C-alpha positions, 0 to 999 in steps of 0.5 A: 518700856518707858525708857529714855531714847537716844537715836544714832543713825546708820547705813542704808540702802540707795535706790535707782529712779525710786524703784530698785536697789543700787548695789554701788550707790549703796556701796559708795555711801557706806565707804564715804561715810566711813569716818562717821561710822567709826565715831558712832561706834564710840558713841555707842561705846560710851552709851554701853559703858554709862548704862552697863546693860545686862543684854544688848538686843540688836534688830539687825542693825550693822552699827550694833553688830560691828560693835559687837564684833569689835569689843572683847569686853561687852555684854551678850548680844541677841541679834534678831532679824528675819534674814538670819533664816538664810543660815537655817538648813530648812529655809526656803531653797532658791538656787536660781538666786545664788549669785545674789544671794552670796553677798547677803548671806556674807552680810547675815553672817557678819552681823550675827558674829559673836552673837545669839541669832533669833531668826524670824520666820513665818512657820516654825522650823528646828531651833539649832542652839549648837550654831547659836540660832533660834527661831521665833515668829515675827514681831509685830507692832501691837496695833495689829492685835486690837484689829478685827478683820473684815472678811468681806473687804471690798477694796484692794490695798497696795503698799509701795515701798518705793513710789516709782512703782506708782505709774504700774498701778495707775497703768493697771487701774485706768484699765481695770476701774471696777476694782477699787484701789487704795495705795500707800507710797513714799512720795515726797510732798504727797498730800496725806490723801489724793484721790487720782481717780474714783477707783484709785486713791493715794495715801501718804505712808500712815502705819496706823491708818495702812493697818486699819485699812488692811483689816477692811480690804480683801486683798494686799498688794505690796512689795514683800517686806517681811512685816507686811507679809506677817500682818496680813497674814495674821489678819488672813488677808490674801498676798500679791507680792512684787519684790522691790527690783534688785532686792534679793531679800524680798525676792526670797520673802516672796517665794517663802510666802508663796510656798507657805500659801499666802498668796502670788507673786511676780515681777511687775505689778500685774494685778490680773493675777488678784483673780487667782487669790481666794477671798481669805486665808486660814489664820489658825496656824500661823496665829498659833505660831505667833503666841509662842514669841515671848517663849522664843525671845526668852529661850534665845535671852537665856541661851545668850546669858548662858543661863544666867536669866530668869523669868 
């Protein structure tokens, strides 16, 4: 959409040792910034008054959710996010994580209050219009669909959400120099490309470069973010998933992907388990589901607008 973009800051996670989510530090950061968030709500209110939109699309952003929750007179809202699957009875069951999931489910419910929710999923599940929940495919970068997947990749692609995990990758690579690894991470000050050894090269985060290398690789190792899992599924790349420590959403993502047949999961980057993965995943079922994305988004928008939407 060729429209002006206005950027506003938002809430963010705090991490311990560049690895695990720190709930206390995250909460402290939110409480310490409450005056700033109040000003952001006022700014958002002014933008809505100025632009007079027919509809607001909120991609699981908390400031926009609180705006919708606290304003009586405002446009309809479609809240979009994989996290809304936590409210669907057909989603993966993880009873052993019930304590960790309690706060996540409450937060998800809060962000979807007074909105029609489009829950993004790896697979099709029934819509629940009475509960204002619609299930749709992942929404992925358009560059992904322009790539041709190489079925004979000769290296393993690694994506680390936090660079604190790099030592585990180095340790495994030193013990298995016969396996070629390319690893993308977020280390501050890192060069665009750093050859640690003949078997291991680190790359600074670069979305376009990462996608091209995913299409060319044999297997994908990553920290269970929903978009990365979905991109690998589109390209038919088997996954080894290691959720970020204390990140319950990623823990559930990994279990869900494993049950869906996309790969294996573990708590540590024990890349020995790559031997369990096939060379390639079938893509027909997932790609057919992805083609439903425009239809599912339109259904959610039409519901939010009370049937007053036209194509």
